[in-house]
N, C-alpha and C positions, 0 to 999 in steps of 0.2 A: 432750848436743847443745844444750840450752837455755843452759847455762853458756857454751858456745863462742860461741853467737849473741850473748848479752849482752856478752861480752868483745869481740867483733868490733864491736858497735855503739858501745861505749865508746871503742874505738880510733878509729873513724870520727869520733866526736864530738870527741875530742881533736885529731885531725888537722885537722878543719875549723876549730876554734878557733885552732889553731897557725897555720894558713894565713892566717887573718884578721889575727892579731897580726903575722905576717910582712909582711902588706900594709901595716899601720900603720907598721911599722919602715921598709919600703921607701919609703913616702910621706914619712916624716920625713927620709930621706936626700936626697930630691929638694928639700926645702924650701930656699928661698933661691936656687934656680937658675931664673932667669927663663925660659930656653928650655925648662924642664921643668915650668912651672907647670901647664899643662893635664893633663899626665901625672900630676902629684902629686894634683891634684884628682880625677882619674878613679880613681886608686889608692885614695885614702881613701874614696871614695864606696862602694866595696864593703863597707868596714867599717861604714858607717852602716846598711847593709841587713842585716847579719848580727845575729841576736838577741843574741849574746854580746858582741861588740865594740861594738854600738850602745848598750850600757849602761855602757861603760867611759869614765871621764873622760879617759883618755889619748887615746882616739880623737878626741874633740872638741878636746882641747888641741893635738894635732898638726895637725888641720884648721885651727884658728885660727892656729897658728904658720906654716903654709904661706902663709896670706894676709898676715899681718903681715910675714913675711920678704920676701915679694914686694914689698910696699909699700916697705919700707926699702931694698931693692936699687934699686928704681925711683927712689925719692926721692934716694938718694945719686948715682945716675947723672945725674939731672936737675940736681943742684947742682954737680956736678964737670965735666960735659961741656957746654960752652956751645952746642955744635952739636946737642945732643940735645933733642928736644921730647917731654916726657912727656905721656901720656894722663891728664889729671886725673880724668876720669870713671872710667876703669879703676882708677886708684889709689884713688879714693873707694870703689868697689865692694869693693876688697880690705879697706879699713878696716871697712866695714859687715859684710862676711862674717866678718872676724876677730873683731869684737865679738860677733856672734851665736854663733859657735862657742865662743868663750871663755865666754860666759854659760852655755851648755849644759854645758860642762866644769865650771864652778864648781858648778852644781847637783848634778851627779853626784859631784864631788870632795868635797862636804860631806855626803854620805849616811853614816849610821852603818854601821860594818863589822859583821862577824859577832858581835863582842863588844859591839856597841852603842855603840862609840866613834867619834867623828868625827876622822879624821886626814888632812886634805887634803894632797895632794902638789903640786898645781899652782896653788892659789889665790893664794898670795903672788906667784908669778911672773907670773900673769895681771894682778893688780892693778898691779904695778910696770910691766908692759909697756903697759897701757892708759893709765896716768897719764903715762908718758913720751911717748906719742903723742897726748895729749889735744888739743893745739893743732891737730894735723892734722885731727881730726874737725871742729873749728870751720871750718877752711879748706875742707874738703870740703863742708860744709854751704853755705858761701857760693858755691862753684863750682857745686854742683848747683842752687841757687836761681837763680843767674844764667842757667843753661842751661834753666830752667823744668822741671827734674826735681824737682818738689816733693815727691814721695813719698820720694825719697832724701835730699833736703835736710832733710825732717822727721826722718828717722832719724839723720842725722849730727849735727844740733844736739841732738836728744834724747839721743843716746848721750853727747855731750860733757857734758850736764847730769847724766847718771847717773854718769859717771866722776868728775866734779868733786864731786858730792854726797857721794861716799864717800871723798873724799880732800881735806881742807881745804887742802892745800898746792898743789893744782892751780889753784883760782880762788876768789875771794871770793863772797859771796852775790849781790851785784849782777850779777856776770858770769854766774853760774849761772842767775839769774832771766832774764837777757837771752837766754841760750841756749835755755831752755825757751820764752820768748816767741817767738823766731825759729822754733822748731819748730812752735809753734802757728800762726804766720802761714803757714808752709809747708803744714801740714795743712789749714788753711782754704782754701788755694789749690788743693788737689787736686781737689775738696773732700772731706775726711774730717772731718766736724764733730765726731764723738765724740773722735777723736784730738786735734782742736784744743782741745776743752773740757779734756781731760786735761792737755795741755801747758800751757795758760794757767793751769790750776789749780796746777800745779807751780811755775810762775813766781810766781804770787801767794803761794803758801805758802813760797817761798824768800826772803821778806823783800824783795819787789820794791820798788825805790825810787821808781817812778813809777806812775801810775794805768793805764797802757796795758794790762797783762795783765788787770786787773780789767774794763776796758771791753770788751776783745776776748773775754774769757770769757763775759760777758753777751751780747755779739753772737752768739757761737757757740751759746749756749743758745736765743736767739731764733730763729736760723736752723733749729736742730734742731726746735723746736716747730712751726715753719711746715711742715716736711717730714713730721712725724709727730704727729698730734693726740693720740695715746695718751700722749705724754709731756708734754702741755701743762702739767699741774699740777706735775709734777716740775720742769719748766723754770721755772715761775713761782716755786716755792719756792727753787730754786737761785739764780735771779736776785735775789730779795729778800735772801737771805743774803749773796751777794757784794756787793750794793749797800750793805747795812748795814756790812759790813766796810770797804768802800771809803770810805763816808761818815765812819766813825769815824777813819779814817787820814788822809783828804785833805780832809774838810769839803766846802764848797760849790764848791771849785775842783778839778775841774769839777762843775757842777751835775747832771751825768748821774746820779750816785748818788742824790741826793735825788729827782730825777725818778722814778726806778724805785721807790724806797721809797713815795713818794706814790701812784704809779699802782697799786702792789700793794694799798695800803690802800683806795684808791678802788674797785678791782675787787672787794675783799672786803667792801665796804659800810661800811668804817671812815672815813666822810667827815669826821666831826668830828675824829678823830685826825689825818687828813691835813691838814685845814685848820689845826689847831693847830701842826703841824710847820712849815708854811709861814710862819705868823705869827711863830713863834719865830725862824726864819731871817731874816725881814724885819726884825726888830728889831736883828739883828747885821750884816746886809748891806743897808743902805738904798739906795734909788735903783738897784736892779738890775732891769732890764726883764724878764729871764728869770724872776726870782722872782715878779714881778707876773703874768707869763704863766702860771706854774704855779698861782698862787692863782686866776687866772681859770678855769683848767681845773677845779679843785676846785669852785669856786662854780657853774660851769656844770653839773657833775654833781649838785650839790645843788639844781638848778633855781632858783638865786638869780641870775637873768639880769641884774638891775640891778647887783649886785656884780661879776659877771663882766665886764659891759660897762665898768664903771669901771676895773677892773684892766687890761683890754686897752688902753683909752685911755691909761692911765698908762704902760704898757709902751711904747706907740708914742711918747708924749711924751718919754720919757727917751732914746729913740733908740739904746739900747745892747742891744737884744734880739737873740736869735739867729734863725736861719732859721725854726725851728718856731714860735716865738712870733709873729713877723711874719705867717707864713702862717695860723696859727690865728686871729689877730686879724682878718685879712682875711676869712676864712670867716665868723667870728662876725658882723662888722659887715654883711657882704653879706646873710647870712640874716636878721638882725634888720631891716635896711632893707627887705628884700623883704616880710617879715611886715607891717610898718607901712604899706608902700605898698599892699599888697593890702587893707588894712583901710580905706583912704580911700573915702569916698562921693563919687564924681565929680560928683554933683549939687549938692554943697554949694558955696557961694560961695567958701569959702576953700580949696577943694581944690588949686588951683594953688599957693597959698602953702605948704600943707602938703607938697606934693610937692617943692617946692624945698628946704624945710627937711630933708626926708629925704635928698635928694640930697647936700646940703652936709654933713649930720651923719653919714651912714652910707656912702653909695656912694663919695663922694670920699675919705674916710678909708680905706675898704676898698681902693680903688685905690692909695692911697699906701702902705698896709701891704704889699700884694702887690708893688708896685714895689721896696720895700725888701727883701723876701724874694728877689726875682729877682736883685738885685745880689749876694746871697750865693750863690744857687744857681739858675742860669738853666735848668738841664736837668731840673728836676722837672716831670714831665708833669702831675701833679695841680695844681700851682700854675698852670701855663699854662692849664689848663682853667678855673680860677677866674678868672684875669685876663680870659679871653675872655667869661665870663659877666658879669663886672662891666662890661666895656666895652660889651657888648651892651645891658645894662640902662640904662646912662647914655645911650647914643645912641638908644635906642628909646623909653624911658618918660619921658624928660624933654625 
């Protein structure tokens, strides 16, 4: 009786597996028929849920083929029929689905068999198909981004990068880096900051020809640290490493990388090292207002206010400083002027003369620096508050 029961269970198990394999074959026959797309998707879904066929590479290969065949049929129809308007978003979804199913198929396809050997059946076909359609992933990314579907734009550009990274015939390094950079911008727009960091890192490591991925990766880490204090130190270390790499590759153009390296050293108490770095750069890049502003920042943190003041004044004199340098100079001169003004003994006969000197030497230059900063960025609320304070001081105390 037990033998009969065991035999019956085996038959039931085989029958179940056979039914699911038949479902996979049925779905495969529907592939490429646009009017049967949803039926094909529904049919293959049952195989995903069955423990046997869910572990079969062929199941996911067929699922991916259903999506890619649908895309190709739709794409051909759009190109050959002038009266036909394709749904770009639906076609983009087909590409994304196809890639994801194919990736799962490749994982299963490259597992060792019972003999411990790896004998993939679908991998070459998948690689060839994805390489053939690589440009469509780029186009899908652009379409999704323009429609503000940033999560899908991220995937499409990222998938292009993955396809091209594994096939040197698809694109060169610069194009791959640009794809990952686009993916990072899309992820930042979601916002998914961790995905943005990962995408920008891939762009940076794919021999990016410009500094943008480095800068955006640092910006993403900064945003992550603001959201989660627990990763603040990890973010600081990552920013420092990226900045160092960027500085070695691009030098002081932009100065962004040196700024971050110097800030890291200042925050870690390495003030002399930070100052030496700025001095070294100053020897090679003379008359740069931003470098003087950076040295002013270091001197201020060293409590060398006289040196900081001299550097800020030099930066303003050169007239080529950026927004932050002009703004920081305005703040410094305003605060220093206020300190000197508060120290005047109004009973002294020369109090009026001293006040006028402080106005001319500190508050007026502070107002000029703030005005220069406003020309660069008039929407900064902190700067507008500074300007209000300076204007109030000039009109009230003098």
